[in-house]
C-alpha positions as CSV (number, residue, x, y, z in Angstrom):
1,X,-18.1,-17.4,13.0
2,X,-16.1,-16.4,10.1
3,X,-15.5,-19.2,7.5
4,X,-12.1,-19.9,5.8
5,X,-13.7,-19.2,2.5
6,X,-14.6,-15.8,3.7
7,X,-11.2,-15.2,4.9
8,X,-9.7,-16.1,1.6
9,X,-12.2,-14.3,-0.5
10,X,-11.4,-10.9,1.5
11,X,-7.8,-11.6,0.6
12,X,-8.6,-11.6,-3.1
13,X,-9.8,-7.9,-2.8
14,X,-6.4,-6.6,-1.5
15,X,-4.4,-8.9,-3.9
16,X,-5.8,-7.2,-6.8
17,X,-5.5,-3.8,-5.2
18,X,-2.0,-4.4,-4.2
19,X,-1.0,-5.7,-7.5
20,X,-1.7,-2.3,-9.2
21,X,-0.6,-0.2,-6.2
22,X,2.9,-1.7,-6.0
23,X,3.2,-1.1,-9.9
24,X,2.2,2.4,-9.4
25,X,4.3,2.9,-6.3
26,X,7.7,1.3,-7.6
27,X,7.4,1.5,-11.4
28,X,5.2,4.7,-12.1
29,X,8.0,7.3,-11.3
30,X,10.5,5.4,-13.3
31,X,7.9,5.2,-16.2
32,X,7.2,8.9,-16.1
33,X,10.8,9.9,-16.0
34,X,12.4,7.5,-18.2
35,X,9.8,6.3,-20.7
36,X,6.7,8.6,-20.8
37,X,9.2,11.5,-20.9
38,X,8.3,13.7,-18.2
39,X,11.1,15.7,-16.6
40,X,11.8,14.6,-12.7
41,X,10.4,18.0,-11.5
42,X,7.1,17.6,-13.5
43,X,6.8,14.0,-12.4
44,X,7.1,14.8,-8.8
45,X,4.9,17.5,-8.9
46,X,2.2,15.5,-10.6
47,X,2.4,12.8,-7.8
48,X,2.0,15.5,-5.2
49,X,-0.9,17.7,-6.7
50,X,-3.2,14.7,-7.8
51,X,-3.4,14.0,-4.2
52,X,-5.3,17.0,-3.3
53,X,-8.2,15.5,-5.0
54,X,-7.6,12.3,-2.8
55,X,-8.0,14.2,0.1
56,X,-11.6,15.0,-0.8
57,X,-12.6,12.0,-2.6
58,X,-11.5,9.5,0.2
59,X,-13.9,10.9,2.8
60,X,-16.5,11.5,0.1
61,X,-16.6,7.8,-0.6
62,X,-16.4,6.7,3.0
63,X,-19.7,9.1,3.7
64,X,-21.1,7.4,0.4
65,X,-20.6,3.7,1.2
66,X,-21.7,4.3,4.9
67,X,-25.1,5.3,3.5
68,X,-25.2,2.6,0.7
69,X,-28.1,-0.1,1.3
70,X,-28.2,-2.9,-1.0
71,X,-29.2,-6.7,-0.5
72,X,-25.4,-7.1,-0.5
73,X,-24.7,-5.0,2.3
74,X,-23.3,-1.5,2.4
75,X,-19.6,-1.9,1.2
76,X,-19.4,-5.3,-0.6
77,X,-21.4,-4.4,-3.9
78,X,-18.7,-1.7,-4.9
79,X,-16.4,-4.6,-5.5
80,X,-18.6,-5.6,-8.4
81,X,-19.7,-2.3,-9.6
82,X,-16.0,-0.7,-9.8
83,X,-14.1,-3.9,-10.8
84,X,-14.1,-3.0,-14.6
85,X,-13.6,0.6,-14.2
86,X,-10.5,0.0,-11.9
87,X,-8.8,-2.2,-14.7
88,X,-9.5,0.2,-17.6
89,X,-8.1,3.2,-15.7
90,X,-4.9,1.4,-14.8
91,X,-4.2,0.5,-18.6
92,X,-5.0,4.0,-19.6
93,X,-2.5,5.3,-16.8
94,X,0.3,3.3,-18.6
95,X,-0.7,4.4,-22.0
96,X,1.9,6.9,-23.8
97,X,-0.1,8.8,-26.4
98,X,1.9,10.2,-29.4
99,X,1.5,13.9,-28.4
100,X,3.7,16.9,-27.7
101,X,5.0,17.4,-24.2
102,X,2.2,19.6,-22.9
103,X,-0.5,17.1,-24.0
104,X,1.4,14.2,-22.5
105,X,1.5,16.2,-19.3
106,X,-2.3,16.8,-19.4
107,X,-2.7,13.2,-20.3
108,X,-0.6,12.1,-17.4
109,X,-2.8,14.4,-14.9
110,X,-6.1,13.2,-16.3
111,X,-5.4,9.4,-16.2
112,X,-3.6,9.6,-12.9
113,X,-6.5,11.5,-11.4
114,X,-9.0,9.1,-12.7
115,X,-7.0,6.1,-11.6
116,X,-6.9,7.4,-7.9
117,X,-10.7,8.2,-8.1
118,X,-11.5,4.7,-9.3
119,X,-8.8,3.4,-6.7
120,X,-10.9,5.2,-3.9
121,X,-14.2,3.9,-5.1
122,X,-13.3,0.4,-4.7
123,X,-10.5,0.4,-2.0
124,X,-12.5,2.5,0.6
125,X,-15.6,0.2,0.9
126,X,-13.4,-2.8,0.7
127,X,-11.2,-1.7,3.6
128,X,-14.5,-0.7,5.5
129,X,-15.8,-4.3,5.1
130,X,-13.2,-5.5,7.8
131,X,-15.5,-3.6,10.3
132,X,-18.6,-5.5,9.4
133,X,-17.2,-8.8,8.9
134,X,-16.8,-9.7,12.6
135,X,-17.3,-7.9,15.9
136,X,-14.5,-9.6,17.4
137,X,-11.1,-7.6,17.6
138,X,-8.8,-10.6,17.2
139,X,-10.5,-12.0,14.4
140,X,-10.3,-8.6,12.6
141,X,-6.7,-9.2,13.0
142,X,-7.0,-12.5,11.2
143,X,-9.0,-11.1,8.5
144,X,-6.4,-8.3,8.0
145,X,-3.7,-10.7,8.1
146,X,-5.5,-12.7,5.4
147,X,-5.7,-9.4,3.5
148,X,-2.1,-8.5,3.7
149,X,-1.0,-12.0,2.9
150,X,-2.8,-12.0,-0.3
151,X,-1.8,-8.6,-0.9
152,X,1.8,-9.5,-0.7
153,X,1.2,-12.5,-2.7
154,X,-0.3,-10.4,-5.5
155,X,2.5,-7.8,-5.1
156,X,5.0,-10.9,-5.6
157,X,3.2,-11.7,-8.8
158,X,3.1,-8.2,-10.4
159,X,6.4,-7.3,-9.3
160,X,8.0,-10.5,-10.5
161,X,5.9,-10.6,-13.9
162,X,6.3,-6.9,-14.7
163,X,10.1,-6.8,-16.2
164,X,9.6,-10.4,-17.8
165,X,6.4,-9.0,-19.5
166,X,8.0,-5.8,-20.5
167,X,11.0,-8.0,-22.1
168,X,8.3,-10.5,-23.6
169,X,6.4,-7.7,-25.3
170,X,9.5,-6.2,-26.6
171,X,10.6,-9.2,-28.1
172,X,7.3,-9.7,-29.9
173,X,7.8,-6.5,-31.6
174,X,6.2,-3.7,-29.3
175,X,8.1,-0.6,-28.7
176,X,9.2,0.5,-25.2
177,X,6.1,2.3,-24.0
178,X,3.8,-0.1,-25.8
179,X,5.4,-3.1,-23.9
180,X,4.4,-1.5,-20.5
181,X,0.8,-0.9,-21.7
182,X,0.6,-4.4,-22.8
183,X,2.0,-5.6,-19.8
184,X,-0.5,-3.5,-17.7
185,X,-3.5,-5.3,-19.7
186,X,-2.2,-8.4,-18.4
187,X,-2.2,-7.2,-14.8
188,X,-5.5,-5.4,-15.0
189,X,-7.3,-8.7,-16.4
190,X,-5.9,-10.5,-13.1
191,X,-7.0,-7.8,-10.8
192,X,-10.6,-7.7,-12.4
193,X,-11.0,-11.2,-11.6
194,X,-9.8,-10.9,-8.1
195,X,-12.3,-8.4,-7.1
196,X,-15.1,-10.4,-8.7
197,X,-14.0,-13.4,-6.6
198,X,-13.8,-11.1,-3.3
199,X,-17.3,-10.2,-4.0
200,X,-18.7,-13.8,-4.6
201,X,-16.8,-15.4,-1.4
202,X,-17.6,-12.7,1.3
203,X,-20.7,-11.4,3.2
204,X,-21.3,-8.6,5.7
205,X,-22.6,-9.9,9.2
206,X,-22.2,-7.0,11.6
207,X,-25.0,-4.2,11.4
208,X,-23.2,-1.5,13.1
209,X,-24.8,1.8,13.9
210,X,-23.6,4.5,11.3
211,X,-24.8,6.6,8.4
212,X,-27.7,8.4,9.9
213,X,-26.3,11.9,10.6
214,X,-23.5,13.0,8.5
215,X,-22.8,16.0,11.0
216,X,-22.6,13.4,13.9
217,X,-20.4,11.2,12.1
218,X,-18.0,14.0,11.1
219,X,-18.0,15.4,14.6
220,X,-17.3,11.9,15.9
221,X,-14.5,11.7,13.3
222,X,-12.7,15.2,14.4
223,X,-12.8,14.2,18.0
224,X,-11.5,10.9,17.7
225,X,-7.8,11.3,19.0
226,X,-6.9,7.5,18.0
227,X,-8.0,8.2,14.7
228,X,-5.7,11.1,14.1
229,X,-2.7,9.4,15.6
230,X,-3.5,6.2,13.5
231,X,-3.6,8.3,10.2
232,X,-0.2,9.6,11.0
233,X,1.1,6.0,11.6
234,X,-0.4,4.8,8.3
235,X,0.9,7.7,6.5
236,X,4.5,7.0,7.5
237,X,4.1,3.4,7.1
238,X,3.6,3.9,3.3
239,X,6.0,6.8,3.0
240,X,8.7,4.2,4.3
241,X,7.7,1.5,1.9
242,X,7.2,3.8,-1.1
243,X,10.6,5.5,-0.7
244,X,12.5,2.4,-0.7
245,X,10.5,0.6,-3.4
246,X,10.4,3.6,-5.7
247,X,14.1,4.1,-5.4
248,X,14.8,0.5,-6.2
249,X,14.6,0.8,-9.9
250,X,17.2,3.7,-9.9
251,X,19.3,1.9,-7.3
252,X,19.8,-1.1,-9.2
253,X,20.3,0.8,-12.6
254,X,23.1,3.1,-11.5
255,X,24.6,1.5,-8.2
256,X,24.4,-2.2,-8.3
257,X,26.7,-3.9,-11.0
258,X,24.9,-4.7,-14.2
259,X,26.3,-8.4,-13.8
260,X,25.3,-8.8,-10.3
261,X,24.2,-12.2,-9.3
262,X,23.6,-14.6,-6.5
263,X,25.5,-17.8,-6.7
264,X,23.9,-20.9,-5.3
265,X,26.4,-23.3,-6.4
266,X,24.4,-25.5,-8.9
267,X,22.8,-22.3,-10.4
268,X,22.9,-18.4,-10.4
269,X,20.3,-16.1,-10.2
270,X,20.8,-12.4,-12.0
271,X,20.0,-9.8,-9.3
272,X,17.9,-7.0,-10.5
273,X,15.4,-4.4,-9.1
274,X,12.3,-6.8,-9.8
275,X,14.0,-9.7,-8.0
276,X,15.0,-7.5,-5.0
277,X,11.4,-6.4,-4.7
278,X,9.7,-9.8,-5.2
279,X,12.1,-11.1,-2.2
280,X,10.7,-8.2,-0.3
281,X,7.1,-9.4,-1.0
282,X,7.6,-13.0,0.1
283,X,9.1,-11.9,3.2
284,X,6.2,-9.4,3.7
285,X,3.9,-12.4,3.5
286,X,6.0,-14.4,6.1
287,X,5.8,-11.1,8.5
288,X,2.0,-11.0,7.8
289,X,2.0,-14.9,9.1
290,X,3.8,-13.5,12.2
291,X,1.7,-10.6,12.9
292,X,-1.2,-12.8,14.7
293,X,0.8,-14.7,17.2
294,X,3.0,-11.7,18.0
295,X,-0.1,-9.2,18.5
296,X,-1.8,-11.9,20.4
297,X,1.1,-12.3,22.6
298,X,2.4,-8.8,22.7
299,X,-0.7,-6.7,21.9
300,X,-0.9,-4.6,18.7
301,X,0.7,-1.5,19.8
302,X,3.7,-3.3,21.4
303,X,4.3,-5.4,18.3
304,X,4.2,-2.3,16.1
305,X,6.5,-0.7,18.3
306,X,9.2,-3.6,18.2
307,X,9.1,-3.8,14.5
308,X,9.8,-0.2,13.9
309,X,12.9,-0.2,16.1
310,X,14.3,-3.2,13.8
311,X,13.3,-1.3,10.7
312,X,15.6,1.8,12.1
313,X,18.4,-0.5,12.9
314,X,18.4,-2.5,9.5
315,X,18.0,0.4,7.5
316,X,20.9,2.3,8.7
317,X,23.0,-0.8,8.0
318,X,21.9,-0.9,4.5
319,X,23.8,2.0,3.8
320,X,27.2,0.5,4.2
321,X,26.4,-2.5,1.9
322,X,29.1,-2.5,-0.7
323,X,28.6,-3.1,-4.5
324,X,30.5,-6.5,-4.2
325,X,29.6,-10.3,-4.4
326,X,29.6,-10.3,-0.5
327,X,27.5,-7.1,-0.5
328,X,25.0,-8.4,-2.8
329,X,24.2,-11.2,-0.5
330,X,24.0,-8.7,2.5
331,X,21.6,-6.4,0.2
332,X,19.2,-9.3,0.1
333,X,19.4,-10.3,3.7
334,X,18.7,-6.7,5.0
335,X,15.8,-6.8,2.5
336,X,14.5,-10.0,3.6
337,X,14.7,-8.6,7.5
338,X,13.1,-5.1,6.6
339,X,10.2,-6.8,4.8
340,X,9.4,-9.2,7.6
341,X,9.2,-6.3,9.8
342,X,7.0,-4.2,7.2
343,X,5.0,-7.3,6.7
344,X,4.3,-7.5,10.5
345,X,3.2,-3.9,10.6
346,X,0.7,-4.1,7.5
347,X,-2.2,-6.0,8.9
348,X,-2.0,-4.3,12.2
349,X,-2.7,-0.8,10.7
350,X,-6.0,-2.1,9.3
351,X,-7.0,-4.0,12.2
352,X,-6.3,-1.0,14.3
353,X,-8.6,1.0,12.2
354,X,-11.5,-1.5,12.9
355,X,-10.7,-1.0,16.5
356,X,-11.0,2.8,15.9
357,X,-14.3,2.3,14.5
358,X,-15.3,0.3,17.5
359,X,-13.9,3.1,19.7
360,X,-16.0,5.5,17.8
361,X,-19.2,3.5,18.1
362,X,-18.5,3.2,22.0
363,X,-17.8,6.8,22.6
364,X,-20.2,8.3,20.4
365,X,-22.9,5.9,19.1
366,X,-21.9,5.9,15.5
367,X,-19.2,3.8,13.9
368,X,-18.6,5.9,10.8
369,X,-16.9,2.7,9.4
370,X,-16.6,3.7,6.0
371,X,-15.7,7.1,6.8
372,X,-13.1,6.1,9.4
373,X,-11.3,3.5,7.0
374,X,-11.6,6.0,4.0
375,X,-8.9,7.8,6.1
376,X,-6.7,4.8,5.8
377,X,-6.9,4.9,2.1
378,X,-6.2,8.6,2.3
379,X,-3.2,8.3,4.5
380,X,-1.9,5.6,2.4
381,X,-2.2,7.8,-0.9
382,X,-0.8,10.8,1.1
383,X,2.2,8.7,2.1
384,X,2.7,7.5,-1.2
385,X,2.3,10.8,-2.8
386,X,4.7,12.5,-0.6
387,X,7.2,9.6,-1.1
388,X,7.3,9.7,-4.8
389,X,7.5,13.5,-4.7
390,X,10.3,13.3,-2.4
391,X,12.1,10.7,-4.2
392,X,11.8,12.7,-7.6
393,X,12.9,15.9,-5.7
394,X,15.8,14.3,-3.8
395,X,17.2,12.6,-7.1
396,X,17.0,16.1,-8.8
397,X,18.8,17.6,-5.9
398,X,21.5,15.1,-5.8
399,X,22.1,15.6,-9.6
400,X,20.5,12.5,-11.0
401,X,20.7,12.3,-14.8
402,X,17.5,10.6,-16.3
403,X,19.3,10.2,-19.7
404,X,19.1,6.2,-20.9
405,X,23.1,5.6,-20.8
406,X,24.0,8.5,-18.3
407,X,27.0,7.9,-15.9
408,X,25.9,9.2,-12.3
409,X,28.2,11.3,-10.4
410,X,29.2,10.2,-6.9
411,X,26.8,12.6,-5.5
412,X,23.8,11.1,-7.2
413,X,25.1,7.6,-6.2
414,X,25.2,8.6,-2.6
415,X,21.7,10.1,-2.8
416,X,20.4,6.7,-3.9
417,X,22.2,5.0,-1.1
418,X,20.6,7.7,1.3
419,X,17.1,7.0,-0.1
420,X,17.5,3.3,0.5
421,X,19.0,3.7,3.9
422,X,19.1,6.9,6.3
423,X,15.8,8.4,5.0
424,X,13.9,5.5,5.7
425,X,15.3,4.9,8.9
426,X,14.4,8.6,9.7
427,X,10.6,7.9,8.8
428,X,10.7,4.9,11.1
429,X,12.0,7.0,13.9
430,X,9.2,9.5,13.5
431,X,6.8,6.5,13.2
432,X,8.3,5.2,16.8
433,X,7.3,8.7,18.3
434,X,3.7,8.9,16.8
435,X,2.8,5.3,17.7
436,X,4.0,5.7,21.4
437,X,1.0,7.9,22.0
438,X,-1.5,5.6,20.5
439,X,-4.1,4.9,23.2
440,X,-6.1,1.7,22.1
441,X,-3.8,-0.8,23.8
442,X,-5.2,-4.6,24.3
443,X,-6.9,-4.0,27.8
444,X,-8.7,-1.1,26.5
445,X,-10.0,-2.7,23.5
446,X,-10.9,-5.7,25.3
447,X,-13.3,-3.5,27.6
448,X,-14.7,-1.6,24.5
449,X,-15.4,-5.0,22.7
450,X,-17.2,-6.4,25.5
451,X,-19.6,-3.4,26.2
452,X,-20.5,-3.0,22.4
453,X,-21.4,-6.6,22.2
454,X,-24.0,-5.9,25.1
455,X,-25.4,-2.7,23.6
456,X,-25.7,-4.6,20.1
457,X,-27.3,-7.4,21.7
458,X,-29.8,-5.2,23.5
459,X,-30.7,-3.3,20.4
460,X,-31.6,-6.4,18.7
461,X,-34.1,-7.4,21.3
């Protein structure tokens, strides 16, 4: 029986990962183009090319984790081993060396590849833990919900603290690039502690069948049709989130009025990108809380489908929000609704990967849990990579000017609006088509789980 301590402990792991991931996804493009000093073309190409290594490193890490045997389990020890390298790599990523353009570009490639390699080393085993902490499909959704609730909580902290931290260090005498590095040191320290808490509070309980034959694992993987479909779903999900998130800093800098505010009568709140993203994280957490009751009643696939339909509608409507006082309230309303829907989706993806691992063990006798979950991390990175590149490429195509005090053309402003509305809506439409053919519905998983329990019981006897 899964304990509350384990559920909370598992949540701390993705809290740490997500704090870094959201800063990378939402602020790194802006950092590269407006602070580090790369051109939009070079920054976009950097984010795309570095993912080629990820395509290799994620499955490699999954294979390695599946074959790891320690007194702590297969996957859990990596939380302890890689926590410190993870924090250090993040700090280096936001370090701006005093070099020429070519040297800085090389530094950006090296540190970005290093960060993604370390991220793979800790996040793939962490994700795979979901498959060995319980053998019950519904409990996996509960674990996944705790994971995503803490993930969004960590994102809320990171996104809410980021700009105030940068401003604080600027007021202490740091230059612009130094303030960003110092802010990352603070975030990295919190993430390091979170991974250690996750390690100490969790356990691996399920002994699945995996890791004996690499050839058998790979053959099972490539013939696993639900796995292929779910990879597409995961990629598109992160593509949707990253396009909107990475555009937000540009959108608020150049479209939303500099004196935008929300008036609550007794007090007012200045509206800026960090607040917009923070509100999104809080509402993501609400969506996560809704994922379990909705999926229990409707099934994971139907819940996912319904959330996507809502994302299409709300994203299209976002385009028509004006830059006025009423528009600022509408902007936040649509951010709330969109974020609730993405919050519902997030835990379902990881719970569905656990179902895919059970499907593989049922069909082929090998779970390949680490290898399967590595694809989730890989799809997440590819989605973020293509989104980061696409945002940069589209901004350049729309004629966006990266100069500090530049006045943007109407074409560039419309481009920012498209990136926050119609483009994400189109991604959600494609996601609808992909999830429609996903075959592991509630009744099929109930049959698979029941038969697997019998097999595992017989293997112990």
